[in-house]
Structure formats: structure tokens, C-alpha cells
DOLODREN-707627 format. One record per residue (C-alpha): x, z, y; residue in one letter. Coordinates in steps of 0.001 Angstrom, whole numbers, padded with zeros to 6 digits, always signed. Example, Ala and Ser with C-alpha at 12.3 -4.5 7.8 and 13.67 -1.06 7.14 Angstrom:
2
+012300+007800-004500a +013670+007140-001060s 
This chain:
121
+004225-011216+007570m +007411-010991+009398d +009179-008613+007197k +007593-010431+004298y +009553-014071+005184r +012401-012238+006123k +013027-010394+002605i +012512-013698+001075l +014425-015928+003101k +017513-012761+002738e +017206-013150-001140v +016835-017044-001747r +019948-017509+000680e +021773-016495-001920k +022594-019004-004762c +023103-017211-007706e +020044-015565-009696k +022650-012398-010344k +023110-012083-006574d +019226-013163-005759q +018310-009803-008077l +021407-007408-006668k +019763-008921-003158t +016336-007979-004078a +017302-004381-005441e +018920-003641-002684g +015998-004444-000397i +013520-002666-002300a +015465+000622-002357e +015848+000397+001214t +011843-000129+001570m +011233+002753-000701c +012870+004786+001638l +010923+002877+004572s +007968+004143+002693v +008872+007267+002194d +010422+008434+005557e +008680+006266+008514s +005394+006919+010095p +002096+005856+008311y +001696+002523+009520m +005016+001571+009684i +005384+002609+006281a +002312+000744+005009m +003750-002443+006572g +006969-002221+005166d +005500-001590+001792g +002860-004281+001532a +005548-006895+002586a +008223-005372+000147a +005240-005481-002493v +004209-008845-001599a +007644-010372-001720a +008548-008597-005008m +005839-010343-006386y +006532-013896-005007t +010198-013628-005791l +009052-012940-009709c +006083-015458-009819v +007623-018268-007939e +011311-017614-008353d +011541-016186-011706g +013627-013049-010947l +012748-009765-012778n +011409-007831-009962t +009007-006087-011983v +010599-002478-011686m +011322-002839-007751e +007540-004077-007670y +006471-000728-009496l +008487+001583-007838e +007444+000205-004001l +003369+000085-005494k +004306+004028-006919d +005716+004946-003500r +002565+002971-001580l +000177+004841-003941d +001431+008313-002879g +001341+007235+000666l -002093+006015+000721m -003045+009520-001382s -001734+011440+001582d -003249+009709+004060m -006767+009738+001984h -006049+013881+001980d -005142+014202+005686k -008370+012210+006454m -010452+014703+003480r -009014+017364+005592a -010863+016365+008746i -013885+014815+006727y -014586+016303+003732p -016139+014066+000867v -019483+015669-000009p -019460+016833-003506a -021711+016069-006867r -025476+016839-005769g -027203+018469-008311s -028824+015152-009084q -025727+013814-010016g -025164+011647-006867t -021499+010267-006417s -019389+010638-003286p -019618+006979-002599r -023285+007234-002837r -023598+010964-000954a -021486+008789+002131l -023806+005904+001909a -026697+007974+002332l -025207+009787+005453i -024317+006131+007056r -028224+005146+006658t -029331+008335+007918r -026872+008298+010893r -027814+004672+011759s -031797+005592+011445r -030813+008189+013735h -028976+005977+016158d -032034+003536+016140m -034356+006136+016888d -032575+007273+020004g 
């Protein structure tokens, strides 16, 4: 939340809309690099704060930060996909069963079986 507030403060300190937009563009570029290069948890925090700030600057302040928002969102989507791939490498998601069971349903069944097993003993 601090990073979000800091971004808003830095942009809003500029008096002219043109200067505000230029500042937002620069911040978005820096935050994109952070999402790409930082450890996962720092990247997620920075990216989420920046996306939220670009949204606020657009909706509340009337700045056209749509492209910056989309670029940050794409970077975060890539980061989350990478994190998901690493998780799946450790714990593979069951494939669809012969009866068409979705992976989500299969995971729910596994959790149910585990919780029953935990209760039994």
C-alpha cells in the first residue's frame, strides 16, 4: 500500500497534466523492470501497486494511463504464469479423467480424500 500511495503522490505533485502523464509513464517503465527482474514477492508487490495506481490515475485523475496499465498487467500475467509453472513442476495438476473430470474438480476430490484421511487417523 505504501508503494501505491508513493506513486500517486509523485504523480499528483506535478501541476500540469502533461507532466503528470510523463511521470506516470516513467514510473510504469521502472515498475515493469521491477516486475521482470525482482524476486517474485517483490515483483508481485511492485506490480500490484503500480497497476492499482495506474487505474486510480486514469479513473480518478483523468490521466490516460491505459497503455501503462496494460503493459504492467501483461508483465504480472507473465510473472504469475511463471510462478504457476514452477508450482506445477513440484505438484503436477491431475489431467482430465476418462469421465471428463476437470483439473479443478480433481483437486477438490483430492482435498476431500485428504481431509477424510486426516480425520481417520
